[in-house]
KOLSE-789861 format. One record per residue (C-alpha): residue in three letters; residue number from 1; y, z, x. Coordinates in pm, 1 decimal. Example, Ala and Ser with C-alpha at 12.3 -4.5 7.8 and 13.67 -1.06 7.14 Angstrom:
BEGIN
+------+------+----------+----------+----------+
| migu | roke |       py |       pz |       px |
+------+------+----------+----------+----------+
|  ALA |    1 |   -450.0 |    780.0 |   1230.0 |
|  SER |    2 |   -106.0 |    714.0 |   1367.0 |
+------+------+----------+----------+----------+
***
This chain:
BEGIN
+------+------+----------+----------+----------+
| migu | roke |       py |       pz |       px |
+------+------+----------+----------+----------+
|  MET |    1 |   -989.2 |   2098.6 |   -661.5 |
|  LEU |    2 |   -672.2 |   2162.9 |   -461.2 |
|  GLU |    3 |   -638.0 |   2000.6 |   -119.1 |
|  ARG |    4 |   -470.3 |   2172.3 |    169.9 |
|  THR |    5 |   -155.7 |   1981.0 |    263.7 |
|  ARG |    6 |   -130.8 |   1891.4 |    627.2 |
|  PRO |    7 |    190.8 |   2009.3 |    793.4 |
|  SER |    8 |    430.9 |   1732.4 |    878.6 |
|  THR |    9 |    422.0 |   1629.1 |   1240.6 |
|  SER |   10 |    745.5 |   1432.4 |   1236.2 |
|  TRP |   11 |    935.8 |   1711.6 |   1407.0 |
|  LEU |   12 |    669.3 |   1727.6 |   1677.0 |
|  LEU |   13 |    704.9 |   1354.2 |   1735.6 |
|  THR |   14 |   1084.0 |   1387.2 |   1749.3 |
|  ALA |   15 |   1059.4 |   1673.8 |   1996.8 |
|  LEU |   16 |    817.8 |   1473.5 |   2212.5 |
|  ILE |   17 |   1050.7 |   1171.3 |   2215.6 |
|  LEU |   18 |   1347.9 |   1390.6 |   2309.1 |
|  LEU |   19 |   1146.7 |   1556.1 |   2586.4 |
|  MET |   20 |   1038.0 |   1221.0 |   2728.1 |
|  GLY |   21 |   1396.7 |   1093.3 |   2707.7 |
|  ALA |   22 |   1526.9 |   1400.1 |   2891.9 |
|  ALA |   23 |   1267.1 |   1354.8 |   3165.9 |
|  LEU |   24 |   1359.4 |    988.1 |   3197.8 |
|  LEU |   25 |   1733.2 |   1053.6 |   3216.2 |
|  PHE |   26 |   1720.9 |   1363.4 |   3438.7 |
|  PRO |   27 |   1755.2 |   1178.0 |   3774.8 |
|  LEU |   28 |   2055.8 |    984.8 |   3644.2 |
|  GLY |   29 |   2212.5 |   1302.8 |   3506.5 |
|  ARG |   30 |   2172.6 |   1474.1 |   3843.6 |
|  TRP |   31 |   2340.4 |   1181.6 |   4021.3 |
|  LEU |   32 |   2627.6 |   1172.7 |   3771.4 |
|  ALA |   33 |   2681.6 |   1548.9 |   3799.5 |
|  ASN |   34 |   2697.0 |   1523.0 |   4178.6 |
|  GLU |   35 |   2948.0 |   1235.8 |   4158.9 |
|  TRP |   36 |   3166.3 |   1423.8 |   3911.9 |
|  TRP |   37 |   3165.8 |   1726.0 |   4141.0 |
|  THR |   38 |   3228.4 |   1546.3 |   4472.2 |
|  ASN |   39 |   3409.2 |   1221.5 |   4381.9 |
|  ASP |   40 |   3780.8 |   1286.7 |   4330.8 |
|  TYR |   41 |   3818.5 |    964.7 |   4137.2 |
|  TYR |   42 |   3575.1 |   1083.1 |   3869.9 |
|  SER |   43 |   3631.4 |   1456.8 |   3842.8 |
|  HIS |   44 |   3712.7 |   1392.6 |   3474.6 |
|  GLY |   45 |   3365.5 |   1247.4 |   3417.0 |
|  VAL |   46 |   3212.4 |   1567.2 |   3284.5 |
|  LEU |   47 |   3453.0 |   1558.3 |   2989.0 |
|  VAL |   48 |   3371.0 |   1200.6 |   2887.2 |
|  PRO |   49 |   3031.7 |   1267.0 |   2718.1 |
|  LEU |   50 |   3187.5 |   1564.0 |   2536.6 |
|  VAL |   51 |   3474.3 |   1353.9 |   2398.8 |
|  SER |   52 |   3238.1 |   1070.1 |   2308.1 |
|  GLY |   53 |   2999.9 |   1314.0 |   2140.0 |
|  PHE |   54 |   3282.8 |   1473.7 |   1942.2 |
|  PHE |   55 |   3394.6 |   1144.0 |   1790.0 |
|  ALA |   56 |   3032.5 |   1046.3 |   1721.2 |
|  TRP |   57 |   2980.2 |   1381.4 |   1546.5 |
|  ARG |   58 |   3281.0 |   1309.8 |   1325.6 |
|  ILE |   59 |   3154.5 |    964.7 |   1230.9 |
|  ILE |   60 |   2777.4 |   1008.0 |   1188.3 |
|  PRO |   61 |   2794.5 |   1199.4 |    855.7 |
|  ARG |   62 |   2974.8 |    904.2 |    700.1 |
|  LEU |   63 |   2729.5 |    640.3 |    817.0 |
|  GLU |   64 |   2494.5 |    493.7 |    560.9 |
|  ARG |   65 |   2131.2 |    480.8 |    664.8 |
|  GLY |   66 |   2064.9 |    109.6 |    693.0 |
|  GLY |   67 |   1809.3 |     69.3 |    967.5 |
|  ASP |   68 |   1764.2 |   -259.0 |   1150.5 |
|  ASN |   69 |   1454.2 |   -301.8 |   1363.9 |
|  ARG |   70 |   1631.8 |   -560.5 |   1576.3 |
|  GLY |   71 |   1793.5 |   -263.8 |   1745.5 |
|  LEU |   72 |   1455.3 |   -179.2 |   1898.5 |
|  LEU |   73 |   1480.1 |   -498.5 |   2105.5 |
|  LEU |   74 |   1803.8 |   -368.4 |   2255.6 |
|  VAL |   75 |   1643.7 |    -29.7 |   2318.5 |
|  GLY |   76 |   1351.6 |   -197.8 |   2495.5 |
|  LEU |   77 |   1588.6 |   -410.4 |   2702.9 |
|  GLY |   78 |   1787.1 |    -99.9 |   2796.4 |
|  VAL |   79 |   1474.7 |     89.1 |   2902.9 |
|  GLY |   80 |   1356.1 |   -206.1 |   3110.8 |
|  LEU |   81 |   1693.1 |   -241.8 |   3284.8 |
|  TYR |   82 |   1707.9 |    135.0 |   3338.7 |
|  LEU |   83 |   1372.8 |    137.7 |   3519.2 |
|  TYR |   84 |   1459.7 |   -174.2 |   3720.2 |
|  PHE |   85 |   1799.0 |    -49.0 |   3839.7 |
|  PHE |   86 |   1663.2 |    298.9 |   3899.6 |
|  ALA |   87 |   1393.4 |    156.7 |   4127.2 |
|  TYR |   88 |   1671.1 |      5.6 |   4342.1 |
|  ARG |   89 |   1883.1 |    321.7 |   4314.2 |
|  ALA |   90 |   2171.1 |    127.8 |   4156.3 |
|  PHE |   91 |   2272.1 |    431.7 |   3953.7 |
|  HIS |   92 |   2597.1 |    290.1 |   3816.1 |
|  LEU |   93 |   2400.6 |      1.4 |   3662.7 |
|  THR |   94 |   2135.9 |    248.9 |   3547.4 |
|  ALA |   95 |   2408.1 |    433.9 |   3355.2 |
|  LEU |   96 |   2513.5 |    105.8 |   3192.1 |
|  ALA |   97 |   2153.9 |     58.8 |   3079.6 |
|  VAL |   98 |   2168.3 |    400.5 |   2910.7 |
|  ILE |   99 |   2473.3 |    292.8 |   2709.4 |
|  LEU |  100 |   2277.8 |    -17.8 |   2611.2 |
|  MET |  101 |   1987.7 |    202.0 |   2496.6 |
|  LEU |  102 |   2219.9 |    422.9 |   2291.5 |
|  THR |  103 |   2370.4 |    114.8 |   2127.5 |
|  GLY |  104 |   2021.3 |     -1.1 |   2035.8 |
|  ILE |  105 |   1936.7 |    339.0 |   1886.8 |
|  VAL |  106 |   2251.5 |    333.9 |   1671.1 |
|  TRP |  107 |   2167.7 |    -20.8 |   1561.8 |
|  THR |  108 |   1812.0 |     82.8 |   1472.7 |
|  TYR |  109 |   1915.9 |    383.1 |   1262.7 |
|  TRP |  110 |   2241.0 |    266.2 |   1103.0 |
|  GLY |  111 |   2244.6 |   -110.0 |   1138.4 |
|  TRP |  112 |   2514.8 |   -330.0 |   1287.0 |
|  GLN |  113 |   2777.8 |   -164.8 |   1069.0 |
|  GLY |  114 |   2695.2 |    164.5 |   1238.3 |
|  VAL |  115 |   2737.4 |      3.0 |   1581.3 |
|  LYS |  116 |   3085.2 |   -117.3 |   1483.9 |
|  GLN |  117 |   3189.1 |    226.7 |   1361.0 |
|  MET |  118 |   3045.5 |    394.9 |   1671.3 |
|  ALA |  119 |   3185.5 |    133.2 |   1910.3 |
|  PHE |  120 |   3452.0 |    361.3 |   2057.0 |
|  SER |  121 |   3214.1 |    651.4 |   2121.9 |
|  LEU |  122 |   2972.6 |    416.0 |   2297.7 |
|  ALA |  123 |   3235.5 |    223.1 |   2496.3 |
|  PHE |  124 |   3417.8 |    540.2 |   2602.7 |
|  LEU |  125 |   3108.5 |    642.1 |   2801.4 |
|  LEU |  126 |   3206.3 |    374.8 |   3055.3 |
|  PHE |  127 |   3469.8 |    617.0 |   3187.2 |
|  MET |  128 |   3197.7 |    852.9 |   3310.5 |
|  ILE |  129 |   3037.8 |    593.9 |   3543.0 |
|  PRO |  130 |   3157.6 |    595.7 |   3908.5 |
|  PHE |  131 |   3171.5 |    222.9 |   3983.2 |
|  PRO |  132 |   3169.5 |    139.1 |   4357.3 |
|  PHE |  133 |   3456.4 |   -112.3 |   4334.4 |
|  VAL |  134 |   3696.1 |    164.2 |   4223.9 |
|  GLU |  135 |   3704.9 |    343.3 |   4557.9 |
|  ALA |  136 |   3709.5 |     10.9 |   4744.8 |
|  SER |  137 |   4029.7 |    -88.1 |   4564.4 |
|  SER |  138 |   4217.8 |    223.0 |   4675.8 |
|  LEU |  139 |   4316.4 |     98.8 |   5023.5 |
|  PRO |  140 |   4475.4 |   -235.8 |   4925.2 |
|  LEU |  141 |   4648.4 |    -69.3 |   4631.1 |
|  SER |  142 |   4786.0 |    204.2 |   4857.4 |
|  LEU |  143 |   4930.1 |    -60.6 |   5092.0 |
|  PHE |  144 |   5086.7 |   -241.0 |   4795.2 |
|  THR |  145 |   5234.9 |     84.7 |   4665.0 |
|  GLY |  146 |   5369.8 |    180.9 |   5006.4 |
|  GLN |  147 |   5536.3 |   -156.8 |   5052.7 |
|  LEU |  148 |   5709.1 |   -154.6 |   4712.5 |
|  ALA |  149 |   5813.5 |    211.3 |   4735.7 |
|  THR |  150 |   5964.0 |    151.2 |   5079.4 |
|  ARG |  151 |   6147.5 |   -162.9 |   4966.1 |
|  LEU |  152 |   6287.2 |     29.2 |   4670.6 |
|  MET |  153 |   6418.3 |    310.4 |   4887.8 |
|  GLN |  154 |   6566.0 |     58.2 |   5132.7 |
|  ALA |  155 |   6751.1 |   -101.6 |   4842.1 |
|  LEU |  156 |   6890.1 |    243.2 |   4757.6 |
|  GLY |  157 |   7023.8 |    279.8 |   5111.9 |
|  MET |  158 |   6753.8 |    489.0 |   5278.3 |
|  ASP |  159 |   6683.7 |    426.7 |   5646.0 |
|  VAL |  160 |   6310.0 |    362.2 |   5623.2 |
|  THR |  161 |   6074.7 |     96.5 |   5758.0 |
|  VAL |  162 |   5711.3 |     13.3 |   5684.0 |
|  GLN |  163 |   5446.5 |   -154.2 |   5896.8 |
|  GLY |  164 |   5112.8 |   -177.2 |   5721.7 |
|  ALA |  165 |   5033.8 |    178.3 |   5609.2 |
|  ALA |  166 |   5278.9 |    338.8 |   5854.9 |
|  VAL |  167 |   5616.6 |    445.4 |   5716.3 |
|  THR |  168 |   5892.5 |    547.9 |   5955.7 |
|  LEU |  169 |   6182.8 |    775.4 |   5860.3 |
|  PRO |  170 |   6455.7 |    900.7 |   6093.2 |
|  ASN |  171 |   6296.5 |   1245.7 |   6102.9 |
|  ALA |  172 |   5927.7 |   1169.8 |   6035.1 |
|  ASN |  173 |   5643.4 |    921.0 |   6070.7 |
|  LEU |  174 |   5419.0 |    897.5 |   5767.2 |
|  VAL |  175 |   5101.4 |    716.0 |   5667.4 |
|  VAL |  176 |   5040.4 |    596.8 |   5312.8 |
|  GLY |  177 |   4672.1 |    676.6 |   5272.2 |
|  ALA |  178 |   4415.0 |    586.5 |   5008.5 |
|  GLN |  179 |   4504.6 |    902.1 |   4814.9 |
|  CYS |  180 |   4844.2 |    743.9 |   4749.8 |
|  SER |  181 |   4690.4 |    437.7 |   4583.6 |
|  GLY |  182 |   4711.6 |    584.8 |   4235.1 |
|  VAL |  183 |   4356.0 |    473.2 |   4150.3 |
|  ARG |  184 |   4260.5 |    822.3 |   4037.0 |
|  SER |  185 |   4568.7 |    838.7 |   3817.2 |
|  ILE |  186 |   4497.8 |    492.9 |   3672.8 |
|  ILE |  187 |   4144.9 |    596.2 |   3570.5 |
|  SER |  188 |   4255.1 |    926.6 |   3416.7 |
|  LEU |  189 |   4550.1 |    765.8 |   3238.4 |
|  ALA |  190 |   4328.2 |    482.4 |   3111.1 |
|  ALA |  191 |   4084.7 |    734.0 |   2960.5 |
|  LEU |  192 |   4367.4 |    924.2 |   2790.0 |
|  THR |  193 |   4524.0 |    601.0 |   2664.4 |
|  ALA |  194 |   4189.0 |    486.2 |   2522.7 |
|  ILE |  195 |   4170.2 |    807.6 |   2317.9 |
|  PHE |  196 |   4532.0 |    769.3 |   2211.3 |
|  ALA |  197 |   4480.8 |    404.6 |   2106.6 |
|  TYR |  198 |   4174.5 |    506.6 |   1904.8 |
|  LEU |  199 |   4357.9 |    785.3 |   1724.0 |
|  VAL |  200 |   4664.4 |    586.9 |   1618.7 |
|  GLU |  201 |   4702.1 |    330.0 |   1343.7 |
|  GLY |  202 |   4760.5 |    -33.7 |   1428.6 |
|  ALA |  203 |   4606.2 |   -377.7 |   1456.5 |
|  TRP |  204 |   4330.8 |   -413.3 |   1714.5 |
|  TRP |  205 |   4535.9 |   -652.4 |   1929.3 |
|  ARG |  206 |   4825.6 |   -405.2 |   1939.3 |
|  LYS |  207 |   4587.6 |   -132.6 |   2054.4 |
|  ALA |  208 |   4440.2 |   -367.9 |   2314.1 |
|  LEU |  209 |   4787.4 |   -440.8 |   2452.1 |
|  LEU |  210 |   4862.4 |    -68.7 |   2460.8 |
|  PHE |  211 |   4547.0 |     -3.3 |   2660.7 |
|  LEU |  212 |   4612.5 |   -292.0 |   2901.8 |
|  ALA |  213 |   4965.9 |   -159.6 |   2955.0 |
|  VAL |  214 |   4805.9 |    133.2 |   3140.3 |
|  ILE |  215 |   4776.4 |    -70.7 |   3460.0 |
|  PRO |  216 |   5146.0 |   -163.7 |   3505.5 |
|  ILE |  217 |   5253.0 |    178.5 |   3375.6 |
|  ALA |  218 |   5028.3 |    358.1 |   3625.2 |
|  VAL |  219 |   5138.2 |    133.2 |   3911.9 |
|  LEU |  220 |   5506.6 |    186.2 |   3829.7 |
|  GLY |  221 |   5448.0 |    559.4 |   3794.0 |
|  ASN |  222 |   5279.0 |    576.0 |   4132.3 |
|  ILE |  223 |   5557.6 |    376.9 |   4297.2 |
|  PHE |  224 |   5801.0 |    628.4 |   4147.2 |
|  ARG |  225 |   5589.4 |    911.2 |   4286.6 |
|  VAL |  226 |   5569.6 |    769.3 |   4641.7 |
|  SER |  227 |   5940.1 |    676.9 |   4638.2 |
|  SER |  228 |   6038.4 |   1029.5 |   4538.0 |
|  LEU |  229 |   5808.2 |   1167.2 |   4807.5 |
|  LEU |  230 |   5984.8 |    953.8 |   5068.9 |
|  TRP |  231 |   6320.5 |   1077.7 |   4941.0 |
|  VAL |  232 |   6210.8 |   1442.6 |   4969.8 |
|  ALA |  233 |   6069.3 |   1381.4 |   5320.3 |
|  ASP |  234 |   6392.1 |   1212.5 |   5426.9 |
|  LYS |  235 |   6614.2 |   1492.1 |   5291.8 |
|  TRP |  236 |   6408.5 |   1800.3 |   5386.8 |
|  GLY |  237 |   6147.3 |   1680.5 |   5634.8 |
|  ALA |  238 |   5781.4 |   1575.5 |   5630.9 |
|  ASP |  239 |   5656.5 |   1930.2 |   5574.3 |
|  ALA |  240 |   5858.5 |   1961.4 |   5255.2 |
|  GLY |  241 |   5741.6 |   1621.6 |   5136.3 |
|  PHE |  242 |   5371.9 |   1646.7 |   5217.6 |
|  THR |  243 |   5308.6 |   2019.5 |   5219.1 |
|  TYR |  244 |   5495.3 |   2115.3 |   4904.2 |
|  TYR |  245 |   5615.8 |   1819.6 |   4698.2 |
|  HIS |  246 |   5302.5 |   1607.3 |   4744.9 |
|  ASP |  247 |   5081.3 |   1866.7 |   4575.4 |
|  TYR |  248 |   5304.4 |   1887.0 |   4269.5 |
|  SER |  249 |   5425.2 |   1528.3 |   4244.1 |
|  GLY |  250 |   5131.7 |   1448.0 |   4018.0 |
|  PHE |  251 |   5318.4 |   1623.2 |   3738.1 |
|  ALA |  252 |   5617.3 |   1395.3 |   3795.7 |
|  PHE |  253 |   5387.2 |   1092.4 |   3784.2 |
|  PHE |  254 |   5225.4 |   1189.9 |   3454.6 |
|  ALA |  255 |   5562.3 |   1276.6 |   3298.3 |
|  PHE |  256 |   5698.6 |    935.9 |   3401.1 |
|  ALA |  257 |   5381.9 |    751.9 |   3286.7 |
|  PHE |  258 |   5365.6 |    945.1 |   2959.3 |
|  ILE |  259 |   5724.4 |    852.9 |   2869.7 |
|  LEU |  260 |   5653.2 |    484.5 |   2939.4 |
|  LEU |  261 |   5331.6 |    506.0 |   2736.1 |
|  ILE |  262 |   5509.7 |    655.2 |   2432.9 |
|  LEU |  263 |   5784.1 |    391.1 |   2453.4 |
|  THR |  264 |   5521.4 |    116.5 |   2474.2 |
|  ALA |  265 |   5332.0 |    261.1 |   2176.1 |
|  ARG |  266 |   5649.5 |    266.6 |   1968.0 |
|  LEU |  267 |   5732.0 |    -87.8 |   2073.1 |
|  LEU |  268 |   5385.4 |   -198.2 |   1958.2 |
|  ARG |  269 |   5409.1 |     14.5 |   1641.3 |
|  CYS |  270 |   5106.4 |    221.0 |   1736.8 |
|  HIS |  271 |   5239.9 |    574.2 |   1714.0 |
|  ARG |  272 |   5117.3 |    708.9 |   1378.8 |
|  ILE |  273 |   4798.1 |    913.9 |   1388.0 |
|  ARG |  274 |   4508.7 |    797.1 |   1172.6 |
|  ASN |  275 |   4404.3 |   1025.0 |    886.4 |
|  ASP |  276 |   4042.6 |    910.5 |    863.2 |
|  LEU |  277 |   3906.7 |   1098.8 |   1164.1 |
+------+------+----------+----------+----------+
***
């Protein structure tokens, strides 16, 4: 006698898990979307999950299914931390807990070897999280940039003085604000450099040095930007410097930083693109 085969319910279980996960992550997603839309320092954040997902999509087909149930412990820890931080509305820590959960899921499905191969995709998600210390660092960094840029222009013979954030030129009085700190440029350049370091061949320590070089490169690039802005304001007035040049000086910064980045990559022998991605 033939028995009727019961339809598989695995897809129903998968759909239910995905639905519960979406409901759990929705409040965090709404907060992140609002930060990406309103926080100038993290306007690039919406692209981070897309880039991370792209590299994960390229790697997953090559992973061998070697599940490890120890990954479930990490998933459970991530869920617990998510709920705890969410209760206190510490959303940046809640986002870190999500990355922990994703790491545990990869570990569960593909083992520790899968975690190592997916390490970049998981770690790159850090660039989407608006950490509170980033904005707090903008003011002291802007003062540091203003001081060095002014000293540089004085050394080149310009009649300029600085007192705190106030810069005085013969024909204008300027204030070096938080937007001149270069923090936004450092974050964006760090994200681009992380992708670049991942795509090129080279020993891990060379790639690490290349990534760490972002900080001095970005600081030097921003000093170059502020110095050139002071030069324009001195030659053609504050309106020319802050109404016209200021809006387009970002291009000069990225051109300067990109040249330094390429030179650093060549110095570290990290300039050939990998052929396994």
